[in-house]
Structures are given as C-alpha cells and as structure tokens.
C-alpha positions in Angstrom: 97.0 108.4 124.6 94.1 108.6 122.2 91.0 106.6 122.7 91.0 103.1 121.1 89.4 101.8 118.0 86.9 99.2 119.1 85.8 96.3 116.9 82.9 94.0 117.8 83.3 90.4 116.7 80.9 87.4 116.7 83.1 84.7 115.2 81.9 85.2 111.6 83.8 85.8 108.4 82.3 89.3 108.3 83.6 90.0 111.8 87.1 89.0 110.8 86.9 91.3 107.8 85.9 94.1 110.2 88.9 93.2 112.4 91.3 93.6 109.5 89.8 97.0 108.6 89.8 98.1 112.2 93.5 97.1 112.6 94.4 99.4 109.6 92.3 102.1 111.1 93.9 101.8 114.5 97.5 102.0 113.1 96.7 105.0 110.8 95.2 106.8 113.8 98.0 105.9 116.2 95.5 104.2 118.4 95.2 100.9 120.2 92.8 98.3 118.8 90.4 96.7 121.2 88.6 93.5 120.1 85.4 92.9 122.0 82.9 90.1 122.0 79.7 90.6 124.0 78.7 87.3 125.7 75.1 86.6 126.6 73.6 83.4 128.0 70.2 82.6 126.6 68.8 80.9 129.8 66.2 82.9 131.7 67.9 81.9 135.0 71.3 82.9 136.2 74.2 81.5 134.2 75.4 78.4 136.1 78.2 75.9 135.4 77.4 73.2 132.9 78.5 71.7 129.6 76.4 74.0 127.4 77.4 77.2 129.2 81.1 76.2 129.4 81.2 75.3 125.7 79.5 78.6 124.7 81.9 80.6 126.9 84.9 78.7 125.4 83.7 79.3 121.9 83.3 83.0 122.6 86.8 83.2 124.0 88.2 81.4 120.9 86.4 83.9 118.7 88.2 86.8 120.5 91.6 85.0 120.3 91.1 84.3 116.6 90.2 88.0 116.0 93.3 89.2 117.8 95.5 86.8 115.8 93.9 88.0 112.6 94.6 91.6 113.4 98.3 90.9 114.2 98.7 88.9 111.0 97.0 91.4 108.7 98.5 94.6 110.1 102.1 94.4 111.6 102.6 96.8 114.4 99.1 97.0 115.5 98.7 97.2 119.3 95.7 94.9 120.0 94.0 93.5 123.0 91.0 91.2 123.2 88.2 91.1 125.8 85.1 89.0 126.5 82.4 91.3 128.0 79.2 90.0 129.6 76.1 91.9 128.3 73.9 92.5 125.4 75.9 93.4 122.3 74.2 96.7 121.6 74.4 97.9 125.2 78.1 96.8 125.4 79.0 98.6 122.2 77.1 101.8 123.1 78.8 102.0 126.4 82.2 101.5 124.8 81.4 104.2 122.2 81.6 106.8 124.9 85.4 106.3 125.2 86.2 105.1 121.6 87.8 106.9 118.7 85.8 104.7 116.3 83.5 101.7 116.4 84.0 99.1 113.7 81.4 96.4 112.9 81.0 93.7 110.2 78.1 93.7 107.8 77.2 90.0 108.5 75.8 89.6 104.9 73.4 92.5 105.2 72.9 92.6 101.4 71.2 89.2 101.5 68.6 90.2 104.1 65.4 91.8 102.7 65.1 94.4 105.5 66.8 95.7 108.6 65.0 95.0 111.9 65.1 98.0 114.2 66.3 95.7 117.0 69.4 94.5 115.2 72.8 95.3 116.8 73.9 97.2 113.7 70.8 99.5 113.6 70.9 100.2 117.3 74.6 100.9 117.4 74.8 103.0 114.2 71.8 105.1 115.4 72.8 105.6 119.0 76.6 105.5 119.1 78.5 108.4 120.7 81.4 108.0 118.3 81.5 107.4 114.5 80.7 103.9 113.4 82.4 102.2 110.5 80.6 99.3 108.9 83.0 97.0 107.0 82.1 95.6 103.6 83.8 92.6 101.9 87.2 91.0 102.5 89.5 93.3 100.5 90.7 96.9 101.1 88.5 99.2 99.0 89.8 101.6 96.4 88.6 105.0 95.2 87.8 108.4 96.8 86.3 109.2 100.2 82.7 110.1 99.5 81.0 112.7 101.6 77.2 112.7 101.4 75.8 116.1 102.1 72.1 117.3 102.3 72.3 120.9 103.5 71.8 119.9 107.1 74.1 120.3 110.1 74.6 116.6 110.1 75.6 116.6 106.5 78.2 119.3 107.1 79.5 117.3 110.1 79.9 114.3 107.8 81.8 116.5 105.3 84.3 117.6 108.0 84.8 114.0 109.0 85.3 113.0 105.4 88.0 115.6 105.0 89.8 114.2 108.0 89.5 110.8 106.6 90.9 111.9 103.2 93.8 113.7 104.8 94.6 110.6 107.0 94.3 108.2 104.1 96.0 110.5 101.5 92.9 110.0 99.3 90.8 112.6 97.4 87.5 113.5 98.8 84.3 113.8 96.6 81.3 115.6 97.9 78.0 114.2 96.6 74.4 115.6 96.9 71.3 113.9 95.5 68.3 115.8 94.1 65.0 114.4 92.9 65.7 115.3 89.3 67.9 117.6 87.2 66.6 120.9 86.1 64.3 123.5 87.7 64.2 124.3 91.4 65.5 120.8 92.4 68.8 121.3 90.6 69.1 125.0 91.7 68.7 124.0 95.4 71.1 121.2 94.9 73.7 123.5 93.5 73.3 125.8 96.5 74.0 122.8 98.9 77.1 121.9 96.9 78.3 125.6 96.9 78.0 125.6 100.7 80.0 122.4 101.0 82.6 123.7 98.5 83.2 126.7 100.7 84.3 124.3 103.5 86.1 121.9 101.2 87.3 123.8 98.1 89.8 121.1 97.3 87.1 118.4 97.0 85.3 117.5 93.8 81.6 118.2 94.0 79.0 116.0 92.2 75.2 116.5 91.8 73.3 113.3 91.4 69.6 112.8 90.6 67.3 110.1 91.8 66.0 108.6 95.1 68.6 109.6 97.7 69.2 106.2 99.3 69.5 104.0 96.2 71.5 106.8 94.4 74.1 106.9 97.2 74.3 103.1 97.2 75.0 103.2 93.5 77.7 105.9 94.0 79.3 103.8 96.8 80.4 101.3 94.1 83.3 103.6 93.2 84.2 104.8 96.7 86.8 103.8 99.2 84.4 104.8 102.0 81.2 106.8 102.2 80.6 109.1 105.1 77.2 110.5 106.1 75.5 112.0 109.1 72.7 110.2 110.8 69.3 111.9 110.9 66.8 110.3 113.3 63.5 109.0 112.1 60.2 109.0 114.0 61.2 105.8 115.7 64.3 107.5 117.1 66.6 105.3 115.1 67.8 105.8 111.5 66.3 107.8 108.7 65.5 106.2 105.4 68.7 107.3 103.6 71.1 106.1 106.4 69.2 102.9 106.6 69.5 102.3 102.9 73.2 103.0 102.9 73.7 100.8 105.9 71.8 98.0 104.3 73.2 98.1 100.7 76.4 100.1 100.5 79.0 98.6 98.2 82.0 100.1 100.2 82.6 100.6 103.9 80.3 103.3 105.4 81.0 105.7 108.2 78.0 107.1 110.2 78.9 110.3 112.0 76.9 111.6 115.0 76.3 115.0 116.5 76.3 114.0 120.1 79.8 112.6 120.4 81.5 112.6 123.7 84.7 114.8 123.5 87.6 112.5 122.8 91.4 113.1 123.0 92.9 114.3 119.8 96.4 114.3 118.4 98.0 117.7 117.9 97.7 117.1 114.1 94.0 116.4 114.4 93.5 119.6 116.5 95.3 121.7 114.0 93.4 120.3 111.1 90.0 120.8 112.8 90.9 124.4 113.5 91.6 124.8 109.8 88.2 123.2 108.9 86.0 125.0 111.4 83.4 127.2 109.7 80.0 128.5 110.5 77.1 126.0 110.0 
C-alpha cells in the first residue's frame, strides 16, 4: 500500500478546509487519509489528571472526530482514520512526513497576519518536511491550471516534475512560470533560457515569463491557478527563502512546497512509469 496523506488539524475552520482538500487528495492518489492532532499540555510539570487537562484532552479528541466526519461527508469513499498524538505539532508532523505521501495543513488566516514568525508550525513544517507539503486556501475547490514556478535551479526543476504529476493526476493543464526583474535586455534573455530548459522537460505545458519582484508576482499569478508548486530554497536561517515565504504567506490558491531530501516512498506502477518518462538531466 502507498504511504498515507496526513492532515494536521487544530479544530479551526481552516483546518477543516484542509481536511476536505486532503480527503480529495487521498482518494485521487489511492491513499489512506490520516487525520492527526498534536496534543501538548502547557504546564511545566508532568500532565496530571484534573479538570483543565481532561477538558483540553476531550476538546482535542472532539476536533479529531469532527475532522474525520468532515472527510467522510465531503469525499465519499475516502479511507480515513483519526489519531491524537502527544507532542509538539512541528515535531509530530516532521516525524510523520518521513512516511507520508503528502502533508496537508490549513492556512489559519495567514493573509491577515503581517509576518510569518520562524517558529510557526507552518514555517517549520514547510521548510523541513521530508515529503511535499500542501497548504490549503479557502473553503472551495480551486479552479485553473497547475502552476509550476521555476527559477533555473535543481529545486525549480524538481517542482516542475511534481507539477507534471499533479497535472496528470488532476487531468488539468500545467503552466510553467518564471519571474524576471524586468522585460528586455539580459534579464529577459536569461529568463527565456530558463523557460526553454523547462519546456524541454515539459513540452506540453504552457510557458509564461513574468516581470517584477518574484514573491509578489507569483502571488499575483496564483489568483488564476488551481495550485501553485515550487521548490523550497533555504535561507541563511535554515528555513525558507524569501520567495517561498511570500507564497506561503499570501498565495491565493493552494500551494505545494517540494523538497529535495524526501525519504523514498512507495509508488504506484502508474507513478513509476510516469516518473521514468519525465526523468531528464538537471
């Protein structure tokens, strides 16, 4: 059996939106869906019995049960289990990412916050996960093409290959986008070379050259996408680069962050055959 799709829930509306998206992802992949809530007790001492602890534990269990019921109602046929796991959320999710096909998280109203603290669960998980991370956006299924953001790097090419798999699985066109500082001159010339390299791997995908600051420009492009896929590039703090951070914070559609250090996961015969067809020198 393939590794599961794992969705982290916290009892929020954004978490339930992530559950609905994760359920569709699990069914389309032929995977099980695993709903997880990481439970921590804020006391400095060991968690003992008591009204506050019992109430918190009960509320966490109810959040998992509600998420499981939401997945079953929204996506008939989904195979879903729920689990309450003791531990810090980022550590729990990172451990599970080693044996997951995909991690799915809710945005928890990211667009209303002025900045992303490095210690947030989203930043830590997106930056350090061993498998791709899908961040849900909004309550409704998105429409449009799968957008692959490329920048000429190995990570960008890895994101393109993942986007091609996503497009094939979703039966949706793929658009390759690259951002340059401005049109004309050496900037546009270098950008065209990046797109030419991408088109050699994905000749069936439409290629678009955009001009502007990379992060905000990709956020603007995400308004017309079903999902945007990009590779993560580490910053000096060991977490996310500025472009990935901007997309994580402001993207208008669900965003997938692909990593280069993934633990090998089980693949379906169709997935293996498709990857062999997409393999090319980087």
